[in-house]
C-alpha positions in Angstrom: 0.0 0.0 0.0 1.3 3.4 -0.9 2.1 5.9 1.8 0.0 8.7 0.2 -3.1 6.5 0.2 -2.7 5.7 4.0 -2.3 9.4 4.8 -5.4 10.4 2.8 -7.5 7.7 4.6 -6.2 8.9 8.0 -7.0 12.4 7.2 -10.6 11.4 6.1 -11.2 9.5 9.3 -10.0 12.5 11.3 -12.2 14.8 9.4 -15.2 12.5 9.8 -14.6 12.2 13.6 -14.2 15.9 13.9 -17.4 16.5 11.8 -19.3 14.1 14.0 -18.0 15.8 17.1 -19.0 19.2 15.8 -22.4 17.9 14.7 -23.0 16.5 18.2 -21.8 19.6 19.9 -24.0 21.7 17.7 -26.9 19.5 18.6 -26.2 20.0 22.3 -25.9 23.7 21.8 -29.3 23.8 20.0 -30.9 21.6 22.7 -29.6 23.8 25.5 -30.7 26.9 23.7 -34.2 25.4 23.3 -34.2 24.3 26.9 -32.9 27.6 28.4 -34.3 30.2 26.0 -37.3 28.8 24.3 -38.7 26.7 27.2 -36.8 28.5 30.0 -39.9 30.4 31.2 -41.9 27.3 31.6 -39.2 25.5 33.6 -38.6 28.5 35.8 -42.3 28.5 36.7 -42.2 24.8 37.5 -39.2 25.2 39.7 -40.8 28.1 41.5 -44.0 26.1 42.0 -42.1 23.1 43.4 -40.3 25.3 45.9 -43.4 27.2 47.2 -45.7 26.1 49.9 -49.0 27.6 51.1 -49.7 27.7 54.8 -53.3 28.4 56.0 -53.9 30.5 59.1 -57.5 30.3 60.5 -59.4 33.5 61.4 -60.3 34.1 65.1 -63.7 32.6 66.0 -66.5 35.0 66.7 -68.0 35.6 70.1 -71.5 34.5 71.4 -73.3 36.9 73.6 -76.6 37.1 75.4 -79.3 39.7 74.6 -77.7 42.1 77.1 -74.1 41.8 75.9 -73.0 39.2 78.5 -70.3 37.0 76.8 -71.1 33.3 76.7 -68.3 32.1 74.4 -65.1 33.9 73.4 -61.4 33.2 72.7 -58.5 33.6 75.0 -54.8 33.5 74.3 -53.0 30.3 75.3 -49.2 30.6 75.5 -47.1 27.4 74.8 -43.6 26.4 73.9 -43.1 25.6 70.2 -40.3 23.9 68.3 -39.1 25.2 64.9 -37.5 22.2 63.2 -35.7 24.2 60.4 -33.6 25.7 63.2 -33.1 22.5 65.2 -31.8 20.3 62.3 -28.3 18.9 62.6 -26.0 17.6 59.8 -26.5 13.9 58.9 -29.6 11.7 58.9 -33.0 12.5 60.2 -32.4 10.3 63.2 -29.7 12.7 64.4 -32.0 15.6 64.2 -34.7 13.7 66.2 -32.2 12.7 68.8 -31.2 16.4 69.1 -34.8 17.5 69.5 -35.4 15.0 72.2 -32.4 16.2 74.1 -33.6 19.8 73.9 -37.1 18.7 75.1 -35.7 16.7 78.0 -33.7 19.7 79.1 -36.7 22.1 78.9 -38.9 19.6 80.7 -36.5 19.4 83.7 -36.3 23.2 84.0 -40.0 23.8 83.4 -41.1 21.2 86.0 -43.5 19.6 83.5 -43.3 16.2 81.9 -42.8 15.9 78.2 -46.1 15.8 76.2 -44.8 14.8 72.7 -43.4 11.4 71.9 -40.5 10.5 69.6 -43.0 9.1 67.2 -44.9 12.4 67.1 -41.7 14.3 66.6 -40.8 12.1 63.7 -44.2 12.4 62.1 -44.2 16.2 62.4 -40.6 16.2 60.9 -41.6 14.1 57.9 -45.0 15.7 57.2 -45.2 19.2 58.6 -41.7 20.5 59.4 -42.5 23.9 58.0 -45.0 24.4 60.8 -44.1 25.0 64.5 -44.7 22.0 66.7 -46.4 22.8 70.0 -44.4 20.9 72.7 -46.3 22.3 75.8 -49.5 24.3 75.7 -51.4 26.6 78.0 -48.5 27.5 80.3 -49.4 28.6 83.8 -48.0 31.8 85.3 -45.5 29.7 87.3 -44.3 27.9 84.2 -44.0 31.2 82.3 -41.9 32.6 85.1 -39.6 29.5 84.9 -39.3 30.0 81.2 -38.2 33.6 81.7 -35.8 32.8 84.4 -34.2 29.4 83.4 -35.0 28.8 79.7 -35.8 31.8 77.6 -35.9 31.9 73.8 -33.2 29.8 72.2 -32.4 28.5 68.7 -35.4 26.5 67.5 -37.5 27.0 70.6 -39.7 29.9 71.5 -43.1 30.9 73.0 -46.1 30.6 70.7 -49.6 32.0 71.4 -52.6 30.1 70.2 -56.3 31.0 70.4 -58.4 28.7 72.6 -62.2 28.8 72.9 -63.4 29.6 76.4 -66.8 29.7 78.1 -66.8 32.3 80.9 -70.0 30.9 82.4 -68.6 27.4 82.5 -71.6 25.0 82.4 -74.3 27.7 81.7 -76.3 26.8 78.6 -73.9 23.8 78.1 -76.1 21.7 75.8 -77.5 24.7 73.9 -74.2 26.5 73.2 -72.3 23.3 72.5 -68.5 23.3 72.1 -65.7 23.3 69.6 -62.8 21.0 68.9 -59.9 20.6 66.4 -61.5 19.8 63.1 -61.4 20.0 59.4 -60.8 23.0 57.2 -63.5 25.4 56.3 -64.4 25.6 52.7 -62.8 28.6 50.9 -62.1 29.9 47.4 -58.4 30.3 48.0 -57.4 27.1 46.3 -55.1 24.4 47.6 -53.2 24.8 50.9 -50.2 22.5 51.7 -50.3 23.0 55.4 -52.9 24.0 58.0 -52.6 25.5 61.4 -55.1 24.1 64.0 -58.7 25.1 63.3 -61.5 25.4 65.8 -64.7 23.7 64.5 -68.1 23.5 66.1 -68.9 20.0 67.3 -72.3 20.5 69.1 -75.0 23.0 69.8 -75.0 26.5 68.4 -71.2 26.3 67.9 -72.0 23.6 65.3 -75.2 25.0 63.8 -73.6 28.4 63.2 -70.0 27.3 62.6 -70.1 28.9 59.2 -70.8 32.3 60.8 -68.5 32.1 63.7 -65.5 30.8 61.8 -63.3 33.6 60.4 -61.9 33.9 56.9 -58.6 32.1 56.6 -55.4 34.0 55.8 -52.0 32.5 54.9 -48.4 32.6 53.9 -46.6 31.7 50.7 -43.3 30.1 51.8 -40.3 29.3 49.7 -38.5 26.2 50.8 -35.1 24.6 50.1 -34.4 21.1 48.9 -34.6 19.8 52.4 -38.1 21.1 52.8 -37.0 23.8 55.2 -38.4 27.4 55.1 -36.2 29.7 53.0 -38.2 32.8 52.9 -41.8 34.2 53.1 -42.9 35.4 49.6 -46.4 36.7 50.5 -48.8 37.0 53.3 -52.6 37.5 53.6 -54.1 38.4 57.0 -56.9 36.3 58.4 -60.3 37.9 59.0 -62.1 37.2 62.4 -65.5 35.5 62.4 -68.8 37.3 63.1 -70.3 37.6 66.6 -73.7 36.2 67.4 -76.2 37.8 69.8 -78.7 35.3 71.3 -82.2 36.1 72.4 -81.3 34.4 75.7 -81.0 36.4 78.9 -78.1 35.1 81.0 -79.9 36.3 84.2 -83.1 34.3 83.4 -81.0 31.3 82.4 -79.0 31.4 85.6 -82.3 31.6 87.6 -83.7 28.6 85.7 -80.6 26.5 86.2 -80.5 27.3 89.8 -84.2 26.3 90.2 -83.4 23.0 88.4 -80.5 22.2 90.7 -80.6 18.6 92.0 -83.3 17.5 89.5 -83.2 15.9 86.1 -85.3 18.0 83.8 -85.7 21.2 81.8 -87.1 24.7 81.9 -87.8 26.9 78.9 -88.9 30.5 78.9 -89.9 32.8 76.0 -91.5 36.1 75.3 -94.9 35.1 73.9 -95.2 38.3 71.8 -92.0 37.7 69.8 -91.2 34.0 70.3 -87.7 34.9 71.5 -86.3 32.3 73.8 -85.1 33.9 77.1 -83.9 30.7 78.8 -83.4 27.0 77.8 -82.1 25.2 80.8 -81.5 21.5 81.3 -80.0 19.6 84.1 -77.6 17.9 84.7 -75.0 20.0 82.7 -71.2 19.8 82.1 -68.4 22.3 82.1 -67.8 23.4 78.5 -64.2 24.3 79.3 -63.5 20.7 79.9 -64.4 20.0 76.2 -61.8 22.1 74.5 -59.5 21.9 72.6 -59.9 18.1 72.9 -62.1 16.1 75.3 -60.0 14.1 77.8 -61.1 10.4 77.7 -61.9 10.4 81.4 -64.3 13.3 80.9 -66.0 11.8 77.8 -66.4 8.4 79.5 -67.9 10.0 82.5 -70.5 11.9 80.4 -71.6 9.0 78.2 -71.8 6.6 81.2 -73.9 8.9 83.3 -77.5 7.5 83.4 -78.9 11.0 83.6 -77.5 11.7 80.1 -76.0 15.2 80.6 -75.1 15.5 76.9 -78.7 15.6 75.9 -80.4 18.9 75.3 -83.7 17.9 76.8 -85.9 20.7 75.6 -85.5 19.7 72.0 -84.0 16.2 71.9 -86.4 14.4 74.3 -90.2 13.9 73.8 -92.6 12.8 76.5 -96.4 12.3 77.0 -97.6 15.8 78.1 -100.0 14.7 80.7 -102.7 17.2 81.7 -100.9 20.3 80.3 -102.6 19.3 77.0 -106.1 19.6 78.4 -106.6 23.4 77.7 -105.8 22.8 74.1 -108.2 19.8 73.8 -110.9 22.0 75.3 -110.0 24.7 72.8 -110.4 22.1 70.0 -113.9 21.5 71.2 -114.7 25.2 71.2 -113.1 25.9 67.9 -113.7 22.8 65.9 -116.9 21.4 67.3 -118.9 24.4 68.6 -119.0 23.0 72.1 -120.8 25.3 74.6 -118.3 26.0 77.4 -121.1 26.1 79.9 -122.1 22.5 79.0 -121.8 20.4 82.2 -120.3 17.0 82.3 -120.7 14.9 85.4 -117.5 13.4 86.9 -118.2 10.3 89.1 -114.5 9.4 89.3 -114.5 6.9 86.5 -115.3 6.5 82.8 -116.1 3.5 80.5 -114.6 3.9 77.0 -116.8 1.1 75.6 -119.7 -1.2 76.6 -117.4 -4.0 77.9 -114.3 -1.9 78.6 -112.6 -1.6 81.9 -113.2 1.7 83.7 -110.7 4.6 83.4 -110.3 6.5 86.6 -110.0 10.2 87.3 -107.2 11.3 89.6 -110.1 12.2 92.1 -111.5 8.7 92.6 -114.5 10.2 94.4 -115.3 12.4 91.4 -115.5 16.1 90.9 -119.2 16.2 90.4 -120.8 18.5 87.7 -118.2 20.7 85.9 -118.2 23.3 83.2 -115.2 23.6 80.9 -113.5 26.3 82.9 -113.9 24.3 86.1 -112.6 21.2 84.4 -109.4 23.0 83.5 -109.1 24.5 87.0 -109.4 21.0 88.6 -107.8 19.0 85.8 -110.7 16.6 85.6 -110.0 13.5 83.5 -113.6 12.3 83.2 -114.7 15.7 81.7 -111.9 15.4 79.1 -112.9 11.8 78.2 -116.6 12.7 77.8 -115.6 15.8 75.7 -113.4 13.6 73.5 -116.2 11.1 73.1 -118.6 13.9 72.0 -116.3 15.8 69.5 -114.2 12.9 68.1 -110.5 12.9 67.3 -110.6 15.1 64.1 -111.0 18.5 65.9 -108.4 17.5 68.5 -105.9 16.5 65.8 -106.5 19.6 63.6 -105.9 22.0 66.5 -102.8 20.2 67.7 -101.4 20.0 64.2 -102.1 23.7 63.7 -100.0 24.3 66.8 -97.0 22.3 65.4 -97.3 19.1 67.3 -95.8 16.2 65.4 -93.3 18.4 63.7 -90.1 20.2 64.6 -90.3 23.8 65.7 -87.4 24.8 63.6 -85.5 26.2 66.6 -81.8 26.8 65.7 -80.4 23.7 67.5 -79.0 20.4 66.4 -80.9 17.1 66.8 -84.4 18.5 67.4 -87.0 15.7 67.4 -90.6 16.1 66.2 -92.5 14.2 68.8 -95.6 12.1 67.9 -99.0 13.3 66.9 -100.7 10.0 66.2 -103.0 9.2 63.4 -104.8 6.0 62.1 -102.0 5.6 59.5 -99.3 6.1 62.1 -100.8 3.4 64.4 -101.3 1.0 61.5 -97.7 1.4 60.5 -96.5 0.9 64.0 -99.0 -1.6 65.5 -101.2 -2.8 62.6 -104.4 -1.2 64.0 -106.3 2.0 63.9 -106.8 4.5 66.7 -109.5 3.2 69.0 -111.8 4.9 71.6 -109.4 4.1 74.4 -106.4 5.6 72.5 -108.4 8.9 71.8 -109.4 9.0 75.5 -105.8 8.7 76.5 -104.7 11.4 74.1 -107.3 13.8 75.5 -105.5 13.7 78.9 -102.0 13.7 77.4 -101.2 10.0 77.8 -100.8 7.1 75.4 -99.2 7.7 72.0 -99.1 11.6 72.1 -95.5 12.8 72.7 -94.3 16.4 72.8 -91.0 18.2 73.5 -90.8 21.0 76.0 -90.2 23.6 73.3 -93.3 22.4 71.5 -95.3 23.0 74.7 -93.6 26.4 75.0 -94.9 27.2 71.5 -98.4 26.2 72.5 -98.2 28.2 75.7 -97.1 31.3 73.8 -100.1 30.9 71.5 -102.6 30.8 74.3 -100.8 33.7 76.1 -100.8 36.0 73.1 -104.4 35.2 72.1 -103.9 33.0 69.0 -100.6 33.5 67.2 -98.2 30.6 66.8 -94.8 32.3 67.0 -91.6 31.2 65.4 -89.5 30.4 68.4 -85.9 31.6 68.0 -82.6 31.7 69.9 -81.1 34.3 67.6 -81.3 38.1 68.0 -78.4 39.8 66.2 -75.2 39.4 64.2 -72.1 41.6 64.1 -69.3 41.7 61.5 -65.7 42.1 62.7 -64.8 45.6 63.8 -68.4 46.7 64.0 -69.7 48.0 67.3 -73.5 47.4 67.0 -75.4 44.3 66.2 -77.9 44.2 63.4 -81.0 42.0 63.4 -80.3 38.4 62.5 -81.4 37.8 58.9 -83.3 34.6 59.2 -86.9 35.1 58.0 -89.6 34.3 60.5 -93.3 33.8 59.9 -95.6 33.7 62.9 -98.9 32.1 62.1 -102.3 33.6 62.9 -104.5 30.8 64.1 -107.8 32.8 63.9 -109.2 31.6 67.2 -112.4 33.2 68.5 -111.5 35.6 71.2 -114.4 34.4 73.5 -113.1 30.8 73.1 -109.6 31.9 74.0 -110.9 33.8 77.0 -112.5 30.6 78.4 -109.3 28.7 78.2 -107.2 31.5 79.7 -109.7 32.0 82.6 -109.5 28.3 83.4 -105.7 28.4 83.4 -105.8 31.5 85.6 -108.0 29.6 88.1 -105.5 26.8 88.2 -103.1 29.1 90.0 -105.4 31.8 91.5 -108.4 29.9 92.8 -108.2 27.8 96.0 -109.5 24.7 94.2 -107.0 25.0 91.4 -104.4 22.2 91.1 -101.5 24.6 91.5 -102.9 27.2 93.9 -101.3 25.7 97.1 -97.8 25.4 95.6 -97.6 28.1 92.9 -99.8 31.0 94.0 -97.9 34.3 94.6 -99.4 37.4 96.3 -99.4 40.4 94.1 -99.0 38.5 90.8 -101.9 37.2 88.7 -100.8 34.6 86.3 -102.1 31.5 84.6 -100.9 27.9 84.3 -101.7 24.3 84.0 -100.2 21.3 85.7 -99.7 17.9 84.3 -98.4 14.5 85.4 -97.6 11.6 83.0 -96.9 8.2 84.5 -94.2 5.9 83.2 -92.5 2.7 84.4 -93.8 -0.6 85.4 -96.7 -1.0 87.9 -94.3 -1.9 90.6 -92.0 1.0 89.9 -94.4 3.7 88.9 -92.8 7.1 88.3 -94.0 10.5 87.2 -93.0 13.1 84.7 -94.1 16.4 86.2 -95.1 19.3 83.9 -96.3 22.8 84.4 -96.9 25.5 81.7 -97.6 29.1 82.7 -97.7 32.7 81.4 -97.5 36.0 83.2 -98.7 38.6 83.9 -102.2 37.4 83.1 -103.5 40.6 81.5 -100.4 41.4 79.5 -98.2 38.3 79.2 -94.5 39.0 78.8 -93.4 35.5 79.9 -94.4 32.0 78.8 -92.7 29.1 80.6 -92.6 25.3 80.7 -91.1 23.2 83.5 -90.6 19.5 83.2 -89.1 17.3 85.9 -88.2 13.9 84.4 -88.9 11.8 87.5 -90.8 13.9 89.9 -93.4 13.3 92.6 -96.4 14.7 90.6 -96.8 18.2 89.1 -98.1 19.8 92.3 -95.0 18.8 94.3 -92.3 19.0 91.6 -93.2 21.3 88.8 -95.5 23.9 90.3 -93.1 25.0 93.1 -90.5 25.6 90.5 -92.8 27.7 88.4 -93.5 29.7 91.5 -89.7 30.3 92.1 -89.4 31.3 88.5 -92.2 33.8 88.7 -90.9 35.2 92.0 -87.5 35.6 90.5 -88.9 37.4 87.4 -91.6 39.5 88.9 -91.1 39.5 92.7 -93.9 38.9 95.1 -94.4 36.4 97.9 -96.6 33.5 98.7 -99.7 33.7 100.8 -98.4 31.6 103.5 
């Protein structure tokens, strides 16, 4: 082979390799130009998005106040000791950082005089999932602990005081079941898009706190945080302040509520009080109660077990969640049904011999006065609470007028009061009984309903609505717990916006007068069933007692009722008292109505 030929081939190979190198290099240059120049904006945005995190800060929860401005629920600052993990990290693996954090906690615990409250597992979980957020190591420091912090510990790298907002109830157990409580919960719905991390949120768990959670919760704010490759905070890019929630003003009067709860002390039962002109609830008491401050921010297991194992069921809001046979407090309304729906003459006399036979071969039903009341008009029958009169009236008018009047007053349906878990009670019909028992309503059933026994069941707030209607002369009010609402930074409350529609019942004024006079005689006349234990000198008012039996024959017990309105000529108060297991209405309910009226209007008993 000639030397020149070899040289030419070598040169060709060199040129080829050089060309390929230049081609590849050119391709790389074009690729990098496309990557950095043409698509650079897109990649920069992606990198920024991957290094940004959004942290949500909840707004302060609104207050709940009574009609006179007395605070029933508010927020207080709770100072705790928090860890900032981006400042506590040490070189090396995560385990080394966790070890270091535990060492710091043990040292603080010794100086603070308070045991550690976070475990190694909790520290590890927080480090892996939420290291951008401070971790509360001890919460709600006492004054003594704060002094120890200042003297022996003080702010140090990665450890400092942090103030959180905690719900507090200044009146402790007042209105416990109605107000309800809050706890740590989910995130309120918002239009802010996705958040990566959330600081603790207070969420309504029961009562008005739950029903109006959307009003009381504030509007969330937040931070836009830039992080480094280790998921530690690098800088704060943007901030949005949180907006506090709105305040609620209730129709309730804390002074009347306190009086009712004091009157109920030692008994299982409830008292509800309203203004019959407006339907505004002034008090809704139930006993036993529980301290709301024991329920936040989380319920200790010992507290919860004690509440759910208590046979008296303190968690139950009795005025709306329990329904009972009304006993004789229903009698004025059965009489009104006869007047309004069957044109009964109120002066018609029925003879009470102490017993009544609901059918030809039926066993006798007995009046509470076994010797009989003798001849009675309607007004006298209400005054003395005669069962036989009611049975004979029901036999004469039939069930339809009774049912129509009770349905028009809202029995068998919820009142719509702004609470959770309200029940509707039972207003029986033929269809209802066929569904439940495979039979129609019979004469004995209707006789029992006429005296508030048997299948008829009502709630205390339903009976309050009935009492308001008879007190105001024939308007069924929309009962309400709400009075006003106030936006953040406003000084005055404006009326609550919920629409209300009181219903005119179109009762004849003369018929209403008969019922009202009979109820007045219950309290004011010596032969009235409540005169001895409920009469007050200097105050004319009206009422009706009622006792409903329950339990087995060998363990007979009584639910004691009394409804009342006062003053008689211009009622400003309607009230219902129910004692779950009393000694009869004259001994258990009537004396408590008397205490309530004395507390509200003054006066003294006759002796």
